[in-house]
N, C-alpha and C positions, 0 to 999 in steps of 0.2 A: 400069258406074259406080256412076250416079244409084241403081240397085235394092241395091246392096251397100253402100253408103252409110244407104240408110235400110232391111237388115235387122241392119246392123252395130249402125246408131241403136235399133233399137228389141230387142235384143238386151243389148244394154249397158245404155236403160234395165230396162228389167225384171228384168236381175239387181239395180241396184240398189236395187230398190223392195223386195226380194226382203232383197233384206243387209241395210236397215234394215228393216226388219221382223222380223232374225230378234237381230236386237237390239240391241230392245227395252229397256226396262232391269226386272231381273224386280219388280215388283206389291210390295209393303213392307205393313208392322201397323206393330201399336204392337208385338205378342208382338214380332216380328224386330228391333225393339231396346231392348225391355225398361222399354218406358214407358207406363202408362194414358193410355191412350183425350180428348179431352175431354167434359167434363162423372163420367166416373170416379170422382172425388172427391169424392162424398160421406158426411160427415160419421153422426155416427151418427141426426138426425134424418132424416135425409136429405138434409138444404142442402149445397150447390156451393159448393164456400170460392174454385176458378179463375173460378166468375161472379162473385164479392162475395159468395153470402148467408150470411145469419148468420141464425144461431137468434135465433127472436128468444119468450121466457118471454110480457108482455104481451102479444104478438100471436094466438102459437100454431101462426108460423109461421117459412116463412125469411124473409127480410125484408135488402133491400140499405140500409145505414144507412144510405146518402147521400138518397137514395129515398126513404127511410122518414121521417128528419128534415126531406127537406123539402115532405112530407104532414103532420107531428105540427107544423113550426112550429122542432125543437130544431135547435142548434146537431152540426151536422154535424162532429162528435166520438169519437171512442173512451168518451172517458167517459159520454158523457151514450147512447150509441148505452145500454149496461149501463144506464145511469139508470133510463133506460125501458124497458127491455127486460129490466130485473132481477134480470138479469145475465150473467155477460162475457163478446164478445160469440169467434166461430169465430176460430184465431190463424191 
């Protein structure tokens, strides 16, 4: 009877593992959900808005407004960023 238990246990363990592997959920992608992957929201200048970047004409590059404000010593407000950069930030 010991041998029978060992064989039955091995069979059920193997069957259980096979069932778990076969029932894994399918891989999902942005295409199946109709959304863009993170970082795919670049504006006309290549700035990634979802990462906090906005175009700054004054520096000629994508900037994070709060980081630029800290570096340059102006208030961390939209108005101050727009005044420093020379045109409105991406909204």
